[in-house]
Structure formats: structure tokens, C-alpha cells
BAGUDREN-987819 format. One record per residue: x, y, z of N, C-alpha, C in turn. Coordinates in steps of 0.001 Angstrom, whole numbers, padded with zeros to 6 digits. Each point is the difference from the previous one (the first is absolute). Layout:
REM residues N
<site><n_X>X</n_X><n_Y>Y</n_Y><n_Z>Z</n_Z><ca_X>X</ca_X><ca_Y>Y</ca_Y><ca_Z>Z</ca_Z><c_X>X</c_X><c_Y>Y</c_Y><c_Z>Z</c_Z></site>
...
REM end
This chain:
REM residues 113
<site><n_X>-012274</n_X><n_Y>-018143</n_Y><n_Z>021934</n_Z><ca_X>001093</ca_X><ca_Y>-000951</ca_Y><ca_Z>000120</ca_Z><c_X>001094</c_X><c_Y>000272</c_Y><c_Z>-001034</c_Z></site>
<site><n_X>-000415</n_X><n_Y>000315</n_Y><n_Z>-001228</n_Z><ca_X>000963</ca_X><ca_Y>000249</ca_Y><ca_Z>-001067</ca_Z><c_X>000872</c_X><c_Y>001233</c_Y><c_Z>000264</c_Z></site>
<site><n_X>-000567</n_X><n_Y>001128</n_Y><n_Z>000479</n_Z><ca_X>000873</ca_X><ca_Y>001153</ca_Y><ca_Z>000311</ca_Z><c_X>001011</c_X><c_Y>-000313</c_Y><c_Z>001111</c_Z></site>
<site><n_X>-000400</n_X><n_Y>-000821</n_Y><n_Z>000957</n_Z><ca_X>000919</ca_X><ca_Y>-000384</ca_Y><ca_Z>001073</ca_Z><c_X>001143</c_X><c_Y>-000844</c_Y><c_Z>-000549</c_Z></site>
<site><n_X>-000308</n_X><n_Y>-000912</n_Y><n_Z>-000918</n_Z><ca_X>001033</ca_X><ca_Y>-000835</ca_Y><ca_Z>-000618</ca_Z><c_X>000959</c_X><c_Y>000848</c_Y><c_Z>-000832</c_Z></site>
<site><n_X>-000531</n_X><n_Y>000998</n_Y><n_Z>-000723</n_Z><ca_X>000858</ca_X><ca_Y>000901</ca_Y><ca_Z>-000780</ca_Z><c_X>000930</c_X><c_Y>000793</c_Y><c_Z>000913</c_Z></site>
<site><n_X>-000548</n_X><n_Y>000513</n_Y><n_Z>001093</n_Z><ca_X>000811</ca_X><ca_Y>000768</ca_Y><ca_Z>000943</ca_Z><c_X>001085</c_X><c_Y>-000870</c_Y><c_Z>000621</c_Z></site>
<site><n_X>-000356</n_X><n_Y>-001204</n_Y><n_Z>000404</n_Z><ca_X>000975</ca_X><ca_Y>-000921</ca_Y><ca_Z>000593</ca_Z><c_X>001101</c_X><c_Y>-000327</c_Y><c_Z>-001004</c_Z></site>
<site><n_X>-000360</n_X><n_Y>-000236</n_Y><n_Z>-001252</n_Z><ca_X>001008</ca_X><ca_Y>-000313</ca_Y><ca_Z>-001008</ca_Z><c_X>000891</c_X><c_Y>001205</c_Y><c_Z>-000275</c_Z></site>
<site><n_X>-000545</n_X><n_Y>001202</n_Y><n_Z>000026</n_Z><ca_X>000822</ca_X><ca_Y>001196</ca_Y><ca_Z>-000196</ca_Z><c_X>001010</c_X><c_Y>000173</c_Y><c_Z>001129</c_Z></site>
<site><n_X>-000421</n_X><n_Y>-000286</n_Y><n_Z>001214</n_Z><ca_X>000917</ca_X><ca_Y>000090</ca_Y><ca_Z>001142</ca_Z><c_X>001108</c_X><c_Y>-001042</c_Y><c_Z>-000135</c_Z></site>
<site><n_X>-000373</n_X><n_Y>-001237</n_Y><n_Z>-000346</n_Z><ca_X>001000</ca_X><ca_Y>-001052</ca_Y><ca_Z>-000183</ca_Z><c_X>000941</c_X><c_Y>000353</c_Y><c_Z>-001139</c_Z></site>
<site><n_X>-000527</n_X><n_Y>000540</n_Y><n_Z>-001079</n_Z><ca_X>000812</ca_X><ca_Y>000386</ca_Y><ca_Z>-001157</ca_Z><c_X>001002</c_X><c_Y>001089</c_Y><c_Z>000393</c_Z></site>
<site><n_X>-000456</n_X><n_Y>000979</n_Y><n_Z>000789</n_Z><ca_X>000901</ca_X><ca_Y>001057</ca_Y><ca_Z>000453</ca_Z><c_X>001106</c_X><c_Y>-000572</c_Y><c_Z>000884</c_Z></site>
<site><n_X>-000345</n_X><n_Y>-000921</n_Y><n_Z>000886</n_Z><ca_X>001011</ca_X><ca_Y>-000628</ca_Y><ca_Z>000852</ca_Z><c_X>000973</c_X><c_Y>-000840</c_Y><c_Z>-000824</c_Z></site>
<site><n_X>-000487</n_X><n_Y>-000619</n_Y><n_Z>-001068</n_Z><ca_X>000888</ca_X><ca_Y>-000731</ca_Y><ca_Z>-000905</ca_Z><c_X>000981</c_X><c_Y>000947</c_Y><c_Z>-000689</c_Z></site>
<site><n_X>-000481</n_X><n_Y>001164</n_Y><n_Z>-000408</n_Z><ca_X>000881</ca_X><ca_Y>000990</ca_Y><ca_Z>-000629</ca_Z><c_X>001109</c_X><c_Y>000423</c_Y><c_Z>000958</c_Z></site>
<site><n_X>-000363</n_X><n_Y>000292</n_Y><n_Z>001239</n_Z><ca_X>001004</ca_X><ca_Y>000385</ca_Y><ca_Z>000990</ca_Z><c_X>000975</c_X><c_Y>-001137</c_Y><c_Z>000276</c_Z></site>
<site><n_X>-000520</n_X><n_Y>-001219</n_Y><n_Z>000079</n_Z><ca_X>000857</ca_X><ca_Y>-001166</ca_Y><ca_Z>000224</ca_Z><c_X>000943</c_X><c_Y>-000224</c_Y><c_Z>-001170</c_Z></site>
<site><n_X>-000482</n_X><n_Y>000248</n_Y><n_Z>-001203</n_Z><ca_X>000836</ca_X><ca_Y>-000128</ca_Y><ca_Z>-001194</ca_Z><c_X>001178</c_X><c_Y>000972</c_Y><c_Z>000082</c_Z></site>
<site><n_X>-000283</n_X><n_Y>001246</n_Y><n_Z>000337</n_Z><ca_X>001072</ca_X><ca_Y>000991</ca_Y><ca_Z>000108</ca_Z><c_X>000985</c_X><c_Y>-000381</c_Y><c_Z>001105</c_Z></site>
<site><n_X>-000514</n_X><n_Y>-000494</n_Y><n_Z>001116</n_Z><ca_X>000869</ca_X><ca_Y>-000418</ca_Y><ca_Z>001100</ca_Z><c_X>000878</c_X><c_Y>-001182</c_Y><c_Z>-000407</c_Z></site>
<site><n_X>-000564</n_X><n_Y>-000952</n_Y><n_Z>-000730</n_Z><ca_X>000802</ca_X><ca_Y>-001159</ca_Y><ca_Z>-000414</ca_Z><c_X>001055</c_X><c_Y>000401</c_Y><c_Z>-001030</c_Z></site>
<site><n_X>-000326</n_X><n_Y>000950</n_Y><n_Z>-000871</n_Z><ca_X>001008</ca_X><ca_Y>000494</ca_Y><ca_Z>-000941</ca_Z><c_X>001157</c_X><c_Y>000658</c_Y><c_Z>000754</c_Z></site>
<site><n_X>-000332</n_X><n_Y>000811</n_Y><n_Z>000994</n_Z><ca_X>001039</ca_X><ca_Y>000640</ca_Y><ca_Z>000790</ca_Z><c_X>000827</c_X><c_Y>-001001</c_Y><c_Z>000780</c_Z></site>
<site><n_X>-000665</n_X><n_Y>-000971</n_Y><n_Z>000621</n_Z><ca_X>000702</ca_X><ca_Y>-001026</ca_Y><ca_Z>000775</ca_Z><c_X>000953</c_X><c_Y>-000789</c_Y><c_Z>-000885</c_Z></site>
<site><n_X>-000492</n_X><n_Y>-000424</n_Y><n_Z>-001153</n_Z><ca_X>000845</ca_X><ca_Y>-000761</ca_Y><ca_Z>-000919</ca_Z><c_X>001149</c_X><c_Y>000859</c_Y><c_Z>-000517</c_Z></site>
<site><n_X>-000272</n_X><n_Y>001262</n_Y><n_Z>-000242</n_Z><ca_X>001054</ca_X><ca_Y>000887</ca_Y><ca_Z>-000475</ca_Z><c_X>001098</c_X><c_Y>000205</c_Y><c_Z>001018</c_Z></site>
<site><n_X>-000366</n_X><n_Y>000120</n_Y><n_Z>001267</n_Z><ca_X>000999</ca_X><ca_Y>000196</ca_Y><ca_Z>001041</ca_Z><c_X>000790</c_X><c_Y>-001274</c_Y><c_Z>000289</c_Z></site>
<site><n_X>-000477</n_X><n_Y>-001128</n_Y><n_Z>-000472</n_Z><ca_X>000708</ca_X><ca_Y>-001266</ca_Y><ca_Z>000187</ca_Z><c_X>000529</c_X><c_Y>-000548</c_Y><c_Z>-001325</c_Z></site>
<site><n_X>000252</n_X><n_Y>000887</n_Y><n_Z>-000959</n_Z><ca_X>000369</ca_X><ca_Y>-000447</ca_Y><ca_Z>-001334</ca_Z><c_X>001505</c_X><c_Y>-000117</c_Y><c_Z>-000219</c_Z></site>
<site><n_X>000793</n_X><n_Y>000628</n_Y><n_Z>000831</n_Z><ca_X>001428</ca_X><ca_Y>000060</ca_Y><ca_Z>-000276</ca_Z><c_X>000788</c_X><c_Y>000072</c_Y><c_Z>001303</c_Z></site>
<site><n_X>001299</n_X><n_Y>-000220</n_Y><n_Z>-000115</n_Z><ca_X>000886</ca_X><ca_Y>000157</ca_Y><ca_Z>001152</ca_Z><c_X>000505</c_X><c_Y>001425</c_Y><c_Z>000143</c_Z></site>
<site><n_X>-000216</n_X><n_Y>000800</n_Y><n_Z>-001020</n_Z><ca_X>000471</ca_X><ca_Y>001386</ca_Y><ca_Z>000026</ca_Z><c_X>-001104</c_X><c_Y>000905</c_Y><c_Z>000523</c_Z></site>
<site><n_X>000270</n_X><n_Y>000746</n_Y><n_Z>001060</n_Z><ca_X>-001050</ca_X><ca_Y>000821</ca_Y><ca_Z>000621</ca_Z><c_X>-000596</c_X><c_Y>001052</c_Y><c_Z>-000928</c_Z></site>
<site><n_X>000816</n_X><n_Y>000675</n_Y><n_Z>-000790</n_Z><ca_X>-000553</ca_X><ca_Y>001044</ca_Y><ca_Z>-000875</ca_Z><c_X>-000928</c_X><c_Y>-000605</c_Y><c_Z>-001049</c_Z></site>
<site><n_X>000316</n_X><n_Y>-001201</n_Y><n_Z>-000461</n_Z><ca_X>-000865</ca_X><ca_Y>-000660</ca_Y><ca_Z>-000977</ca_Z><c_X>-001313</c_X><c_Y>-000436</c_Y><c_Z>000660</c_Z></site>
<site><n_X>000073</n_X><n_Y>-000443</n_Y><n_Z>001249</n_Z><ca_X>-001217</ca_X><ca_Y>-000368</ca_Y><ca_Z>000727</ca_Z><c_X>-000934</c_X><c_Y>001199</c_Y><c_Z>000144</c_Z></site>
<site><n_X>000570</n_X><n_Y>001148</n_Y><n_Z>000332</n_Z><ca_X>-000825</ca_X><ca_Y>001200</ca_Y><ca_Z>000132</ca_Z><c_X>-000605</c_X><c_Y>000408</c_Y><c_Z>-001342</c_Z></site>
<site><n_X>000799</n_X><n_Y>-000079</n_Y><n_Z>-001051</n_Z><ca_X>-000480</ca_X><ca_Y>000377</ca_Y><ca_Z>-001323</ca_Z><c_X>-001153</c_X><c_Y>-000907</c_Y><c_Z>-000453</c_Z></site>
<site><n_X>000192</n_X><n_Y>-001298</n_Y><n_Z>000134</n_Z><ca_X>-001038</ca_X><ca_Y>-000944</ca_Y><ca_Z>-000426</ca_Z><c_X>-001160</c_X><c_Y>-000004</c_Y><c_Z>001000</c_Z></site>
<site><n_X>000314</n_X><n_Y>000129</n_Y><n_Z>001292</n_Z><ca_X>-001041</ca_X><ca_Y>-000014</ca_Y><ca_Z>001028</ca_Z><c_X>-000964</c_X><c_Y>001165</c_Y><c_Z>-000091</c_Z></site>
<site><n_X>000483</n_X><n_Y>001138</n_Y><n_Z>-000425</n_Z><ca_X>-000887</ca_X><ca_Y>001145</ca_Y><ca_Z>-000207</ca_Z><c_X>-000493</c_X><c_Y>000079</c_Y><c_Z>-001442</c_Z></site>
<site><n_X>000804</n_X><n_Y>-000498</n_Y><n_Z>-000941</n_Z><ca_X>-000343</ca_X><ca_Y>000111</ca_Y><ca_Z>-001410</ca_Z><c_X>-001130</c_X><c_Y>-000920</c_Y><c_Z>-000440</c_Z></site>
<site><n_X>000027</n_X><n_Y>-001255</n_Y><n_Z>000434</n_Z><ca_X>-001060</ca_X><ca_Y>-000937</ca_Y><ca_Z>-000402</ca_Z><c_X>-001391</c_X><c_Y>000462</c_Y><c_Z>000426</c_Z></site>
<site><n_X>-000199</n_X><n_Y>000357</n_Y><n_Z>001276</n_Z><ca_X>-001338</ca_X><ca_Y>000474</ca_Y><ca_Z>000368</ca_Z><c_X>-000381</c_X><c_Y>001300</c_Y><c_Z>-000702</c_Z></site>
<site><n_X>000975</n_X><n_Y>000846</n_Y><n_Z>-000256</n_Z><ca_X>-000286</ca_X><ca_Y>001255</ca_Y><ca_Z>-000688</ca_Z><c_X>-000478</c_X><c_Y>-000256</c_Y><c_Z>-001430</c_Z></site>
<site><n_X>000668</n_X><n_Y>-000885</n_Y><n_Z>-000708</n_Z><ca_X>-000416</ca_X><ca_Y>-000333</ca_Y><ca_Z>-001369</ca_Z><c_X>-001380</c_X><c_Y>-000648</c_Y><c_Z>000012</c_Z></site>
<site><n_X>-000242</n_X><n_Y>-000907</n_Y><n_Z>000942</n_Z><ca_X>-001312</ca_X><ca_Y>-000655</ca_Y><ca_Z>000091</ca_Z><c_X>-001095</c_X><c_Y>001017</c_Y><c_Z>000322</c_Z></site>
<site><n_X>000289</n_X><n_Y>000933</n_Y><n_Z>000905</n_Z><ca_X>-001001</ca_X><ca_Y>001017</ca_Y><ca_Z>000358</ca_Z><c_X>-000288</c_X><c_Y>000926</c_Y><c_Z>-001178</c_Z></site>
<site><n_X>001021</n_X><n_Y>000334</n_Y><n_Z>-000770</n_Z><ca_X>-000205</ca_X><ca_Y>000850</ca_Y><ca_Z>-001175</ca_Z><c_X>-000846</c_X><c_Y>-000726</c_Y><c_Z>-001041</c_Z></site>
<site><n_X>000340</n_X><n_Y>-001265</n_Y><n_Z>-000273</n_Z><ca_X>-000806</ca_X><ca_Y>-000787</ca_Y><ca_Z>-000943</ca_Z><c_X>-001441</c_X><c_Y>-000118</c_Y><c_Z>000462</c_Z></site>
<site><n_X>-000174</n_X><n_Y>-000278</n_Y><n_Z>001293</n_Z><ca_X>-001347</ca_X><ca_Y>-000146</ca_Y><ca_Z>000542</ca_Z><c_X>-000758</c_X><c_Y>001324</c_Y><c_Z>-000102</c_Z></site>
<site><n_X>000663</n_X><n_Y>001093</n_Y><n_Z>000330</n_Z><ca_X>-000649</ca_X><ca_Y>001300</ca_Y><ca_Z>-000041</ca_Z><c_X>-000387</c_X><c_Y>000429</c_Y><c_Z>-001403</c_Z></site>
<site><n_X>000824</n_X><n_Y>-000323</n_Y><n_Z>-000982</n_Z><ca_X>-000293</ca_X><ca_Y>000402</ca_Y><ca_Z>-001375</ca_Z><c_X>-001071</c_X><c_Y>-000877</c_Y><c_Z>-000623</c_Z></site>
<site><n_X>000128</n_X><n_Y>-001306</n_Y><n_Z>000144</n_Z><ca_X>-000856</ca_X><ca_Y>-000917</ca_Y><ca_Z>-000742</ca_Z><c_X>-001137</c_X><c_Y>-000629</c_Y><c_Z>000794</c_Z></site>
<site><n_X>000015</n_X><n_Y>000110</n_Y><n_Z>001320</n_Z><ca_X>-000985</ca_X><ca_Y>-000727</ca_Y><ca_Z>000804</ca_Z><c_X>-000879</c_X><c_Y>000910</c_Y><c_Z>000869</c_Z></site>
<site><n_X>000467</n_X><n_Y>001195</n_Y><n_Z>000295</n_Z><ca_X>-000741</ca_X><ca_Y>000880</ca_Y><ca_Z>000904</ca_Z><c_X>-001356</c_X><c_Y>000379</c_Y><c_Z>-000588</c_Z></site>
<site><n_X>-001032</n_X><n_Y>000035</n_Y><n_Z>000836</n_Z><ca_X>-001345</ca_X><ca_Y>000303</ca_Y><ca_Z>-000505</ca_Z><c_X>-000126</c_X><c_Y>001347</c_Y><c_Z>-000693</c_Z></site>
<site><n_X>000759</n_X><n_Y>000986</n_Y><n_Z>000415</n_Z><ca_X>-000122</ca_X><ca_Y>001337</ca_Y><ca_Z>-000588</ca_Z><c_X>001084</c_X><c_Y>000318</c_Y><c_Z>-001028</c_Z></site>
<site><n_X>000743</n_X><n_Y>-001016</n_Y><n_Z>-000408</n_Z><ca_X>001074</ca_X><ca_Y>000208</ca_Y><ca_Z>-000961</ca_Z><c_X>-000559</c_X><c_Y>000263</c_Y><c_Z>-001397</c_Z></site>
<site><n_X>000659</n_X><n_Y>000875</n_Y><n_Z>-000731</n_Z><ca_X>-000384</ca_X><ca_Y>000268</ca_Y><ca_Z>-001384</ca_Z><c_X>000381</c_X><c_Y>-001144</c_Y><c_Z>-000927</c_Z></site>
<site><n_X>000925</n_X><n_Y>-000852</n_Y><n_Z>000431</n_Z><ca_X>000502</ca_X><ca_Y>-001092</ca_Y><ca_Z>-000816</ca_Z><c_X>-000395</c_X><c_Y>-001362</c_Y><c_Z>000561</c_Z></site>
<site><n_X>-001061</n_X><n_Y>-000056</n_Y><n_Z>000762</n_Z><ca_X>-000438</ca_X><ca_Y>-001252</ca_Y><ca_Z>000612</ca_Z><c_X>-000307</c_X><c_Y>-001039</c_Y><c_Z>-001082</c_Z></site>
<site><n_X>000514</n_X><n_Y>-001197</n_Y><n_Z>000220</n_Z><ca_X>-000200</ca_X><ca_Y>-001078</ca_Y><ca_Z>-000962</ca_Z><c_X>-001421</c_X><c_Y>-000537</c_Y><c_Z>000075</c_Z></site>
<site><n_X>-000427</n_X><n_Y>-000631</n_Y><n_Z>-001083</n_Z><ca_X>-001299</ca_X><ca_Y>-000646</ca_Y><ca_Z>-000030</ca_Z><c_X>000006</c_X><c_Y>-001271</c_Y><c_Z>000841</c_Z></site>
<site><n_X>-001158</n_X><n_Y>-000575</n_Y><n_Z>000155</n_Z><ca_X>-000195</ca_X><ca_Y>-001110</ca_Y><ca_Z>000928</ca_Z><c_X>000940</c_X><c_Y>-001189</c_Y><c_Z>-000191</c_Z></site>
<site><n_X>000134</n_X><n_Y>-000611</n_Y><n_Z>-001163</n_Z><ca_X>000864</ca_X><ca_Y>-001185</ca_Y><ca_Z>-000024</ca_Z><c_X>001474</c_X><c_Y>000344</c_Y><c_Z>000166</c_Z></site>
<site><n_X>000415</n_X><n_Y>001147</n_Y><n_Z>-000514</n_Z><ca_X>001405</ca_X><ca_Y>000388</ca_Y><ca_Z>000102</ca_Z><c_X>000358</c_X><c_Y>000421</c_Y><c_Z>001421</c_Z></site>
<site><n_X>-000919</n_X><n_Y>000669</n_Y><n_Z>000661</n_Z><ca_X>000227</ca_X><ca_Y>000401</ca_Y><ca_Z>001391</ca_Z><c_X>000138</c_X><c_Y>-001233</c_Y><c_Z>000887</c_Z></site>
<site><n_X>-000848</n_X><n_Y>-000987</n_Y><n_Z>-000213</n_Z><ca_X>000085</ca_X><ca_Y>-001241</ca_Y><ca_Z>000777</ca_Z><c_X>001312</c_X><c_Y>-000723</c_Y><c_Z>-000269</c_Z></site>
<site><n_X>000409</n_X><n_Y>-000018</n_Y><n_Z>-001265</n_Z><ca_X>001259</ca_X><ca_Y>-000651</ca_Y><ca_Z>-000345</ca_Z><c_X>001177</c_X><c_Y>000683</c_Y><c_Z>000674</c_Z></site>
<site><n_X>000050</n_X><n_Y>001338</n_Y><n_Z>-000038</n_Z><ca_X>001098</ca_X><ca_Y>000727</ca_Y><ca_Z>000636</ca_Z><c_X>-000010</c_X><c_Y>-000208</c_Y><c_Z>001503</c_Z></site>
<site><n_X>-001178</n_X><n_Y>000026</n_Y><n_Z>000619</n_Z><ca_X>-000089</ca_X><ca_Y>-000221</ca_Y><ca_Z>001447</ca_Z><c_X>000491</c_X><c_Y>-001395</c_Y><c_Z>000369</c_Z></site>
<site><n_X>-000453</n_X><n_Y>-001008</n_Y><n_Z>-000740</n_Z><ca_X>000442</ca_X><ca_Y>-001367</ca_Y><ca_Z>000296</ca_Z><c_X>001493</c_X><c_Y>-000172</c_Y><c_Z>-000270</c_Z></site>
<site><n_X>000525</n_X><n_Y>000697</n_Y><n_Z>-000994</n_Z><ca_X>001426</ca_X><ca_Y>-000074</ca_Y><ca_Z>-000279</ca_Z><c_X>000807</c_X><c_Y>000612</c_Y><c_Z>001154</c_Z></site>
<site><n_X>-000407</n_X><n_Y>001176</n_Y><n_Z>000471</n_Z><ca_X>000713</ca_X><ca_Y>000630</ca_Y><ca_Z>001112</ca_Z><c_X>-000143</c_X><c_Y>-000809</c_Y><c_Z>001287</c_Z></site>
<site><n_X>-001204</n_X><n_Y>-000514</n_Y><n_Z>000258</n_Z><ca_X>-000187</ca_X><ca_Y>-000839</ca_Y><ca_Z>001182</ca_Z><c_X>000807</c_X><c_Y>-001300</c_Y><c_Z>-000121</c_Z></site>
<site><n_X>000087</n_X><n_Y>-000546</n_Y><n_Z>-001202</n_Z><ca_X>000787</ca_X><ca_Y>-001215</ca_Y><ca_Z>-000217</ca_Z><c_X>001487</c_X><c_Y>000239</c_Y><c_Z>000214</c_Z></site>
<site><n_X>000501</n_X><n_Y>001128</n_Y><n_Z>-000485</n_Z><ca_X>001402</ca_X><ca_Y>000353</ca_Y><ca_Z>000226</ca_Z><c_X>000250</c_X><c_Y>000158</c_Y><c_Z>001491</c_Z></site>
<site><n_X>-000938</n_X><n_Y>000616</n_Y><n_Z>000683</n_Z><ca_X>000122</ca_X><ca_Y>000184</ca_Y><ca_Z>001439</ca_Z><c_X>000060</c_X><c_Y>-001345</c_Y><c_Z>000724</c_Z></site>
<site><n_X>-000881</n_X><n_Y>-000926</n_Y><n_Z>-000381</n_Z><ca_X>000008</ca_X><ca_Y>-001330</ca_Y><ca_Z>000611</ca_Z><c_X>001310</c_X><c_Y>-000724</c_Y><c_Z>-000307</c_Z></site>
<site><n_X>000487</n_X><n_Y>000139</n_Y><n_Z>-001222</n_Z><ca_X>001263</ca_X><ca_Y>-000630</ca_Y><ca_Z>-000371</ca_Z><c_X>001155</c_X><c_Y>000566</c_Y><c_Z>000833</c_Z></site>
<site><n_X>000017</n_X><n_Y>001307</n_Y><n_Z>000190</n_Z><ca_X>001063</ca_X><ca_Y>000612</ca_Y><ca_Z>000800</ca_Z><c_X>-000084</c_X><c_Y>-000445</c_Y><c_Z>001463</c_Z></site>
<site><n_X>-001215</n_X><n_Y>-000160</n_Y><n_Z>000512</n_Z><ca_X>-000141</ca_X><ca_Y>-000543</ca_Y><ca_Z>001353</ca_Z><c_X>000565</c_X><c_Y>-001416</c_Y><c_Z>000073</c_Z></site>
<site><n_X>-000293</n_X><n_Y>-000793</n_Y><n_Z>-001005</n_Z><ca_X>000522</ca_X><ca_Y>-001369</ca_Y><ca_Z>-000055</ca_Z><c_X>001522</c_X><c_Y>000002</c_Y><c_Z>-000061</c_Z></site>
<site><n_X>000568</n_X><n_Y>000877</n_Y><n_Z>-000835</n_Z><ca_X>001462</ca_X><ca_Y>000064</ca_Y><ca_Z>-000157</ca_Z><c_X>000712</c_X><c_Y>000461</c_Y><c_Z>001266</c_Z></site>
<site><n_X>-000675</n_X><n_Y>000765</n_Y><n_Z>000842</n_Z><ca_X>000616</ca_X><ca_Y>000450</ca_Y><ca_Z>001246</ca_Z><c_X>-000254</c_X><c_Y>-000964</c_Y><c_Z>001152</c_Z></site>
<site><n_X>-000566</n_X><n_Y>-001176</n_Y><n_Z>-000297</n_Z><ca_X>-000150</ca_X><ca_Y>-001032</ca_Y><ca_Z>001015</ca_Z><c_X>-001343</c_X><c_Y>-000039</c_Y><c_Z>000699</c_Z></site>
<site><n_X>-000977</n_X><n_Y>000694</n_Y><n_Z>-000500</n_Z><ca_X>-001322</ca_X><ca_Y>000037</ca_Y><ca_Z>000623</ca_Z><c_X>-001012</c_X><c_Y>-000739</c_Y><c_Z>-000885</c_Z></site>
<site><n_X>000192</n_X><n_Y>-001314</n_Y><n_Z>-000128</n_Z><ca_X>-000810</ca_X><ca_Y>-000804</ca_Y><ca_Z>-000911</ca_Z><c_X>-001475</c_X><c_Y>000004</c_Y><c_Z>000392</c_Z></site>
<site><n_X>-000292</n_X><n_Y>-000218</n_Y><n_Z>001277</n_Z><ca_X>-001398</ca_X><ca_Y>-000046</ca_Y><ca_Z>000432</ca_Z><c_X>-000692</c_X><c_Y>001349</c_Y><c_Z>-000180</c_Z></site>
<site><n_X>000704</n_X><n_Y>001057</n_Y><n_Z>000319</n_Z><ca_X>-000549</ca_X><ca_Y>001341</ca_Y><ca_Z>-000179</ca_Z><c_X>-000256</c_X><c_Y>000290</c_Y><c_Z>-001481</c_Z></site>
<site><n_X>000896</n_X><n_Y>-000457</n_Y><n_Z>-000859</n_Z><ca_X>-000165</ca_X><ca_Y>000188</ca_Y><ca_Z>-001445</ca_Z><c_X>-001242</c_X><c_Y>-000729</c_Y><c_Z>-000505</c_Z></site>
<site><n_X>-000218</n_X><n_Y>-001216</n_Y><n_Z>000482</n_Z><ca_X>-001168</ca_X><ca_Y>-000781</ca_Y><ca_Z>-000424</ca_Z><c_X>-001286</c_X><c_Y>000661</c_Y><c_Z>000470</c_Z></site>
<site><n_X>-000021</n_X><n_Y>000441</n_Y><n_Z>001253</n_Z><ca_X>-001195</ca_X><ca_Y>000658</ca_Y><ca_Z>000540</ca_Z><c_X>-000270</c_X><c_Y>001302</c_Y><c_Z>-000747</c_Z></site>
<site><n_X>001046</n_X><n_Y>000779</n_Y><n_Z>-000230</n_Z><ca_X>-000156</ca_X><ca_Y>001266</ca_Y><ca_Z>-000714</ca_Z><c_X>-000538</c_X><c_Y>-000228</c_Y><c_Z>-001407</c_Z></site>
<site><n_X>000589</n_X><n_Y>-000960</n_Y><n_Z>-000709</n_Z><ca_X>-000446</ca_X><ca_Y>-000275</ca_Y><ca_Z>-001370</ca_Z><c_X>-001450</c_X><c_Y>-000486</c_Y><c_Z>-000018</c_Z></site>
<site><n_X>-000366</n_X><n_Y>-000835</n_Y><n_Z>000955</n_Z><ca_X>-001373</ca_X><ca_Y>-000490</ca_Y><ca_Z>000062</ca_Z><c_X>-001003</c_X><c_Y>001107</c_Y><c_Z>000269</c_Z></site>
<site><n_X>000309</n_X><n_Y>000860</n_Y><n_Z>000954</n_Z><ca_X>-000898</ca_X><ca_Y>001110</ca_Y><ca_Z>000321</ca_Z><c_X>-000088</c_X><c_Y>000964</c_Y><c_Z>-001183</c_Z></site>
<site><n_X>001128</n_X><n_Y>000256</n_Y><n_Z>-000651</n_Z><ca_X>-000002</ca_X><ca_Y>000905</ca_Y><ca_Z>-001156</ca_Z><c_X>-000845</c_X><c_Y>-000564</c_Y><c_Z>-001135</c_Z></site>
<site><n_X>000110</n_X><n_Y>-001294</n_Y><n_Z>-000254</n_Z><ca_X>-000773</ca_X><ca_Y>-000611</ca_Y><ca_Z>-001071</ca_Z><c_X>-001497</c_X><c_Y>000030</c_Y><c_Z>000300</c_Z></site>
<site><n_X>-000373</n_X><n_Y>-000345</n_Y><n_Z>001226</n_Z><ca_X>-001416</ca_X><ca_Y>000016</ca_Y><ca_Z>000375</ca_Z><c_X>-000553</c_X><c_Y>001420</c_Y><c_Z>-000042</c_Z></site>
<site><n_X>000777</n_X><n_Y>000970</n_Y><n_Z>000473</n_Z><ca_X>-000459</ca_X><ca_Y>001381</ca_Y><ca_Z>000000</ca_Z><c_X>-000166</c_X><c_Y>000530</c_Y><c_Z>-001426</c_Z></site>
<site><n_X>000935</n_X><n_Y>-000344</n_Y><n_Z>-000878</n_Z><ca_X>-000103</ca_X><ca_Y>000465</ca_Y><ca_Z>-001391</ca_Z><c_X>-001176</c_X><c_Y>-000662</c_Y><c_Z>-000706</c_Z></site>
<site><n_X>-000214</n_X><n_Y>-001277</n_Y><n_Z>000235</n_Z><ca_X>-001149</ca_X><ca_Y>-000681</ca_Y><ca_Z>-000601</ca_Z><c_X>-001323</c_X><c_Y>000573</c_Y><c_Z>000524</c_Z></site>
<site><n_X>-000018</n_X><n_Y>000349</n_Y><n_Z>001286</n_Z><ca_X>-001183</ca_X><ca_Y>000624</ca_Y><ca_Z>000572</ca_Z><c_X>-000237</c_X><c_Y>001369</c_Y><c_Z>-000627</c_Z></site>
<site><n_X>001065</n_X><n_Y>000770</n_Y><n_Z>-000177</n_Z><ca_X>-000140</ca_X><ca_Y>001327</ca_Y><ca_Z>-000620</ca_Z><c_X>-000519</c_X><c_Y>-000119</c_Y><c_Z>-001429</c_Z></site>
<site><n_X>000465</n_X><n_Y>-000986</n_Y><n_Z>-000724</n_Z><ca_X>-000470</ca_X><ca_Y>-000203</ca_Y><ca_Z>-001379</ca_Z><c_X>-001464</c_X><c_Y>-000410</c_Y><c_Z>000014</c_Z></site>
<site><n_X>-000362</n_X><n_Y>-000901</n_Y><n_Z>000907</n_Z><ca_X>-001391</ca_X><ca_Y>-000464</ca_Y><ca_Z>000074</ca_Z><c_X>-000956</c_X><c_Y>001119</c_Y><c_Z>000403</c_Z></site>
<site><n_X>000469</n_X><n_Y>000900</n_Y><n_Z>000888</n_Z><ca_X>-000840</ca_X><ca_Y>001111</ca_Y><ca_Z>000462</ca_Z><c_X>000136</c_X><c_Y>001233</c_Y><c_Z>-000883</c_Z></site>
<site><n_X>000842</n_X><n_Y>-000089</n_Y><n_Z>-001021</n_Z><ca_X>000248</ca_X><ca_Y>001105</ca_Y><ca_Z>-000936</ca_Z><c_X>000434</c_X><c_Y>001276</c_Y><c_Z>000724</c_Z></site>
<site><n_X>001025</n_X><n_Y>-000142</n_Y><n_Z>000830</n_Z><ca_X>000517</ca_X><ca_Y>001144</ca_Y><ca_Z>000751</ca_Z><c_X>001002</c_X><c_Y>000750</c_Y><c_Z>-000819</c_Z></site>
REM end
């Protein structure tokens, strides 16, 4: 039962990561009235988030953070993502995303993933 729960949480966590990048891009493309700025922020925000995630959060990274710091960074990025969803008018989606992210992170901490 425990390996199944770990696998399910890893799948949910991966989907949260993809959703985070998508919400950063969506918010970036709706950030300004100027098209070139929308493209810059729309591609730049997810790129910066992916670089941070790859350096500090990826399982095979040489600079992977320890357990409490990794959880803090993940919750911070997921929180920013939820906030950006809220700012773009998707309040219910932001609440659901934040709730799933919090439960998934708490599960990962409890299972020591």
C-alpha cells in the first residue's frame, strides 16, 4: 500500500510542477498590454521557475536542497503559482491548486520522498 501511495504522490507532484509552469506562462502572457512584454514575461517566468526547479529540486541535481528547504521552495513556487492564478481571475482554480499542492507536499514530507 505504501509504495502505491508514494507512486501516486509522485505522479500528482509531477502534474503540479507542470501546472505551475503553465500558470506562470498564462499569467505572464496576461501581464501587460504590450505584446512584446507579454511574450518576454510569458516565456521568461516559466523558464526561470524551471531553471530553479532543475537546479535545486531535481532528484539528480548536484545542488539539490535538503528536506526542509526543498519543501519550502516547492511551497513558495506553488504559492506564487496559486497567487498568479488568483490575480488572473481564476480564484477557484487557485484555491484547488494550492490545496492539492499543500496536501501533496505534506504527504511527500510524511513519506520522506
